[in-house]
C-alpha positions in Angstrom: 55.8 52.2 73.1 57.9 50.8 70.3 59.3 47.3 70.6 62.9 47.2 71.9 64.9 44.8 69.8 68.0 45.3 71.9 71.5 46.1 70.6 73.3 44.3 67.7 76.5 42.2 68.2 78.8 44.9 66.6 77.2 47.8 68.5 80.3 48.7 70.5 82.6 48.5 67.4 80.2 50.6 65.4 80.0 53.2 68.2 83.8 53.5 68.3 83.9 53.9 64.5 81.1 56.5 64.4 82.8 58.5 67.1 86.2 58.4 65.3 84.7 59.5 62.0 82.6 62.3 63.6 85.8 63.6 65.3 87.6 63.5 61.9 84.9 65.7 60.5 85.3 68.2 63.4 89.1 68.2 63.0 88.9 68.7 59.3 86.8 71.9 59.6 85.2 73.6 56.6 81.7 72.9 55.3 80.6 69.4 55.9 77.6 67.5 54.6 74.6 67.3 57.0 71.1 65.8 57.0 68.1 67.6 58.2 65.7 65.5 60.4 62.8 66.0 62.8 64.1 65.2 66.2 61.6 65.1 69.1 59.5 67.8 67.5 62.4 70.0 66.5 64.3 70.2 63.2 68.0 69.5 63.6 71.0 68.9 61.3 73.1 65.7 61.8 76.5 65.1 60.4 77.0 62.7 57.5 79.8 60.1 57.5 80.9 57.1 55.5 80.3 53.7 57.1 81.2 50.2 55.9 78.1 48.6 54.3 78.7 45.2 56.0 79.0 46.7 59.5 75.4 48.0 59.5 72.2 46.3 60.5 68.7 46.5 59.0 66.1 47.9 61.2 63.8 45.0 62.2 61.0 47.4 63.1 61.0 49.2 59.8 57.5 50.0 58.5 58.7 49.4 54.9 58.3 45.6 55.2 56.0 45.3 58.3 53.3 43.3 56.5 55.8 41.3 54.4 57.5 39.8 57.5 54.6 37.3 57.7 55.6 35.8 54.4 57.6 33.2 56.4 56.1 32.7 59.9 59.2 30.8 61.2 61.6 33.5 60.1 59.2 36.2 61.4 59.3 34.6 64.8 63.0 34.5 64.6 63.1 38.3 64.0 61.2 38.8 67.3 63.5 36.4 69.1 66.9 37.6 67.7 66.5 40.5 65.2 70.3 40.8 64.6 71.2 37.2 64.0 72.6 36.4 60.5 69.4 34.5 59.6 67.2 37.4 60.6 69.2 40.0 58.8 69.3 37.8 55.7 65.5 37.5 55.8 65.2 41.3 56.0 67.6 41.6 53.1 65.4 39.3 51.0 62.2 41.1 51.9 63.7 44.5 51.0 64.4 43.2 47.5 61.0 41.5 47.2 57.7 42.6 45.5 55.5 44.0 48.4 52.4 42.1 47.1 54.3 38.8 46.6 57.6 38.5 48.5 58.4 35.3 46.6 59.1 37.6 43.6 61.8 40.2 43.0 60.6 43.9 42.9 61.4 45.6 39.6 61.6 48.9 41.6 64.5 47.4 43.6 66.3 46.6 40.3 65.8 50.1 39.1 67.3 51.4 42.4 70.3 49.2 41.9 70.7 50.5 38.3 70.5 54.1 39.6 73.1 53.5 42.3 75.4 51.7 39.8 75.2 54.6 37.3 74.9 57.6 39.6 76.1 56.4 43.0 74.4 57.4 46.2 72.6 60.8 46.0 71.0 61.0 49.4 72.5 59.8 52.7 70.8 57.2 54.9 70.5 57.5 58.6 71.8 55.3 61.4 72.0 55.0 65.2 75.4 55.0 66.8 75.0 51.2 67.2 74.9 50.9 63.4 71.1 50.3 63.0 69.7 51.8 59.8 66.8 54.2 60.5 66.5 55.3 56.9 68.2 53.8 53.8 67.5 50.1 54.5 66.6 49.4 50.8 69.6 51.5 49.6 71.9 49.4 51.8 70.5 46.2 50.4 71.1 47.5 46.9 74.7 48.7 47.7 75.4 45.3 49.4 74.3 43.5 46.2 76.5 45.8 44.2 79.4 44.9 46.5 79.9 48.6 47.3 82.2 49.0 50.3 80.6 52.0 52.0 77.4 54.0 52.4 76.9 57.7 53.4 74.8 58.0 56.5 73.7 60.7 58.9 74.1 59.9 62.6 71.4 60.2 65.2 72.2 61.7 68.7 73.6 59.3 71.2 70.4 59.4 73.4 68.4 57.8 70.6 65.8 55.2 71.7 63.6 52.8 69.8 60.7 55.3 70.0 63.0 57.9 68.4 63.9 55.4 65.6 60.2 54.8 64.9 59.3 58.5 64.8 62.2 59.6 62.8 61.8 56.8 60.2 58.1 57.7 59.7 58.9 61.4 59.3 61.6 60.7 56.7 59.7 58.1 54.8 56.6 60.3 54.5 58.3 63.2 52.9 56.7 63.8 49.5 60.1 63.8 47.7 61.0 60.3 48.9 61.8 57.9 46.1 60.1 54.8 47.2 56.8 55.0 49.1 55.5 52.5 51.7 53.4 49.8 50.3 49.7 50.3 50.9 49.4 47.7 53.8 52.5 49.0 55.5 51.0 52.5 55.4 47.8 51.2 57.1 49.9 49.5 59.7 51.9 52.6 60.4 48.8 54.7 60.9 47.3 52.0 63.2 50.6 52.0 65.2 50.4 55.7 65.7 46.8 55.5 66.9 47.7 52.8 69.4 50.3 55.3 70.8 47.4 57.6 71.7 47.9 60.1 68.8 44.8 61.8 67.4 43.6 61.5 63.8 44.4 65.2 63.2 47.9 64.8 64.4 48.6 61.7 62.3 47.0 63.3 59.3 49.5 66.2 59.4 52.4 63.8 59.7 51.2 61.5 56.9 50.3 64.5 54.7 46.6 63.5 54.4 43.3 64.2 56.1 41.7 63.0 59.3 38.9 61.5 57.3 41.3 59.5 55.1 43.0 58.2 58.3 39.6 57.1 59.6 39.0 55.3 56.3 42.4 53.6 56.5 41.6 52.3 60.0 38.3 51.0 58.9 40.0 49.2 56.0 42.7 47.7 58.2 40.1 46.5 60.7 38.2 44.9 57.9 41.3 43.2 56.5 42.3 41.9 60.0 38.8 40.4 60.3 39.1 38.8 56.9 42.5 37.3 57.8 41.1 35.8 61.0 38.0 34.5 59.2 40.2 32.8 56.6 41.9 30.5 59.2 41.3 26.8 58.3 43.6 24.1 59.7 47.1 25.3 59.2 46.3 27.7 56.4 45.5 31.4 56.7 45.6 34.5 54.4 47.9 37.4 55.3 47.4 41.1 55.1 49.9 41.4 52.2 47.5 39.2 50.2 45.3 42.3 49.9 48.1 44.6 48.8 46.8 45.2 45.3 43.2 46.0 46.3 43.7 49.6 47.6 41.3 51.4 45.3 38.6 48.7 45.6 38.8 48.8 49.4 38.5 52.6 49.4 35.5 52.5 47.2 34.0 49.8 49.4 34.3 52.0 52.5 32.8 55.1 50.8 29.8 53.1 49.6 29.4 51.3 52.9 29.3 54.7 54.7 26.7 56.0 52.3 24.5 52.8 52.5 24.8 52.7 56.3 23.1 56.1 56.6 19.8 54.5 55.4 20.2 50.8 56.2 22.9 49.0 58.1 21.7 45.6 56.9 21.9 46.7 53.3 25.3 48.1 53.9 26.6 44.9 55.4 25.0 42.8 52.5 26.8 45.0 50.0 30.0 44.8 51.9 30.1 41.0 52.1 29.2 40.5 48.5 31.8 43.0 47.3 34.5 41.5 49.6 33.8 38.1 48.0 34.4 39.7 44.6 37.5 41.5 45.7 38.9 38.2 47.2 38.3 36.5 43.9 40.2 39.2 42.1 37.5 41.0 40.1 38.2 44.4 38.7 37.1 47.7 40.3 34.5 48.3 37.6 33.0 44.8 38.2 32.9 45.3 42.0 31.0 48.6 41.5 28.1 46.6 40.0 27.5 44.8 43.2 24.5 46.2 45.1 22.9 44.9 48.4 20.6 42.6 46.6 23.4 41.1 44.3 23.6 37.8 46.2 19.9 37.1 46.5 18.9 38.5 43.1 21.7 37.3 40.8 24.2 35.0 42.5 22.4 32.4 44.6 20.8 30.6 41.7 24.1 30.5 39.8 26.2 29.1 42.6 27.0 25.4 42.1 25.2 23.0 44.4 28.5 21.9 45.9 29.2 25.5 47.0 25.7 26.2 48.2 25.8 23.1 50.4 28.8 24.5 52.2 27.1 27.8 53.0 24.4 27.1 55.6 21.2 29.0 55.5 21.0 31.2 58.6 17.9 31.0 60.6 16.3 34.2 61.9 17.8 34.4 65.3 16.4 36.3 68.2 18.2 38.3 71.0 16.9 38.4 74.6 16.5 41.8 76.2 17.9 41.5 79.8 15.4 42.2 82.5 12.4 42.4 80.2 11.9 38.7 79.5 11.4 39.6 75.8 13.2 38.8 72.6 13.7 40.8 69.5 14.7 39.7 66.0 18.5 39.7 65.4 20.3 41.0 62.4 19.0 40.0 59.0 19.8 36.3 58.3 20.7 37.3 54.8 23.7 39.1 56.2 24.8 36.0 58.0 24.4 33.9 54.8 26.4 36.5 52.8 29.1 36.4 55.4 29.1 32.6 55.4 29.8 32.7 51.6 32.6 35.2 52.1 34.1 32.9 54.8 33.9 29.9 52.5 35.8 31.8 49.7 38.3 33.1 52.3 39.1 29.6 53.5 39.6 28.0 50.1 41.8 31.0 49.0 43.9 30.4 52.2 44.3 26.7 51.3 45.2 27.6 47.7 47.8 30.1 48.9 49.2 27.6 51.5 51.2 25.7 48.9 53.4 23.2 50.7 51.4 23.6 53.9 48.4 21.8 52.4 48.1 18.5 50.6 47.9 18.4 46.8 44.3 17.1 47.1 43.3 20.1 49.3 45.0 22.6 47.0 43.3 21.0 43.9 39.9 21.0 45.6 40.3 24.6 46.7 41.3 25.7 43.1 38.2 23.9 41.8 35.9 25.6 44.3 37.4 29.1 43.5 37.0 28.5 39.8 33.3 27.5 40.3 32.5 30.5 42.5 34.3 32.9 40.3 32.4 31.6 37.2 29.1 32.1 39.1 30.0 35.6 40.2 31.1 36.5 36.6 27.8 35.1 35.2 25.8 37.0 37.9 27.6 40.3 37.0 26.3 40.2 33.5 22.6 40.8 34.4 23.6 43.0 37.3 25.5 45.2 34.8 22.6 45.3 32.4 20.2 46.3 35.2 22.7 49.0 36.4 22.8 50.5 32.9 19.0 50.5 32.8 18.8 52.2 36.2 21.3 54.8 35.0 19.2 55.5 31.9 16.0 55.7 33.9 17.7 58.2 36.2 19.3 60.3 33.5 16.3 62.5 32.6 15.2 63.2 36.2 18.8 64.1 37.1 19.0 66.6 34.3 15.8 68.3 35.5 17.3 68.5 39.0 20.5 70.0 37.5 18.5 72.6 35.6 16.6 73.5 38.7 19.9 74.2 40.5 21.0 76.4 37.6 17.7 78.4 37.8 18.1 78.8 41.5 21.6 80.2 40.9 20.1 82.5 38.2 17.7 83.9 40.8 20.7 84.8 43.0 22.5 86.4 40.0 19.4 88.4 39.2 19.3 89.8 42.8 23.0 90.7 42.6 22.6 92.3 39.2 19.7 94.4 40.4 21.8 95.9 43.1 24.6 96.7 40.7 22.4 97.4 37.7 24.5 95.1 35.5 21.7 93.0 33.9 21.6 92.9 30.1 17.8 92.7 29.8 17.7 91.9 26.1 20.0 88.9 26.4 18.1 87.7 29.5 14.8 88.0 27.6 16.2 85.8 24.7 17.3 83.2 27.3 13.8 83.1 28.8 12.3 82.6 25.4 14.7 79.7 24.8 13.6 78.3 28.2 10.0 78.5 27.0 10.8 76.6 23.8 12.7 73.9 25.7 9.9 73.5 28.2 7.4 73.1 25.3 9.6 70.3 23.8 9.9 68.7 27.2 6.2 68.7 27.6 5.7 67.1 24.2 8.1 64.2 24.9 6.7 63.8 28.4 3.2 63.4 27.1 4.4 60.7 24.7 6.5 58.8 27.3 4.4 59.0 30.5 1.0 57.2 30.4 -0.1 58.2 33.9 1.4 61.6 34.7 1.9 62.7 38.3 1.4 66.2 39.7 4.6 67.6 38.3 4.1 66.3 34.7 0.5 67.3 34.9 1.5 70.9 35.7 4.0 70.9 32.8 1.4 69.7 30.3 -1.1 72.2 31.5 1.4 75.0 31.2 2.3 73.9 27.7 -1.4 73.8 26.7 -2.0 77.3 28.1 1.0 78.5 26.2 -0.2 77.0 23.0 -3.8 78.4 23.6 -2.4 81.8 24.1 
């Protein structure tokens, strides 16, 4: 169930004002403005009225700033204790105006919204409960408040509205494709996780979020990974936050896709690749750089380049064993290389947490953390150079075989086309014969270059060379 934040101080006054204005609409007659919403599984139209901007309350449970609430832990706790206090509402107001990836900065999109409201006024109505809690339109209310506008147009939910209804209606409205301002990436992940915790299926959530069940599963994997990173970053009073990963959406999605592919053949290689790529992501490397990191990146390229001061902080993991209950036997545990890669990631996470702690850490700690980050980043950057060269070499080595495989697929398709054309008698035999002659010439050229390039041919190349010799002898 959704968290119940209680009722705001002006709930009774807002209820009276809402009832009066709804009655005024009914008495006036004629065509009135309405807002279409999804209410408990059924589309309904709700009446739209004008309400004083300063009488309304921000929704403390809004998904729009769920991750950003942790920007100030003390104020975040205050929201849970008294969501409608002046201090809590001011904090929500600041977060709604802030950049999702860095709440200490103002969001240019919010300024653009203010400019639009100043020039064109309010186009779409918000939505409130009868207590005056904004279900939709929190950001617009913040902009109108900053513009000193006296009123805001809002639809009114039915009187029986609960916090579960508020949660569901907000999601349904925010996820409409025509909505102006999308959820930030982390808040979207949190919203999906919340729906899963309520017992909804991936298929059901996918329909509501206008995505696929597979994408929802990917999002949950990413959020689980990020929560793990946040926990692993804890050191003293410093800790990273989910919002610190706001700008890494595409890198995290690529990480998941590659991890799934690698896991199919080797779980240990998948985990090695995952930890090394997470280290690079935490250090802020680009998506193209992160792609160069393979399972052997740390052992093959990075270890020898890490400064001694950093290597000494990453303990070498011994090959542990695990006892099998009841058999009095032990088996080898997970590859110690994975534990070492994880230890390096943990080390980077902790120094990033100290660096981001600001006033919560001493100047000496922050300076030492910045020094360590610079050293590790330089080592990774240096290691990426030979890794990139080797990747390009592998790509060149695979180019010729890949083209042969593609040609085989085309020939297989040609066989199917021949069968179909025989049934319909639609084959142009002269053009087909010319194409086969061109294939013969191409195979001859391929055999010539293969003979020059391959010193010890295998069965396939041997067949090709023999076929070319027979053709030449004929």
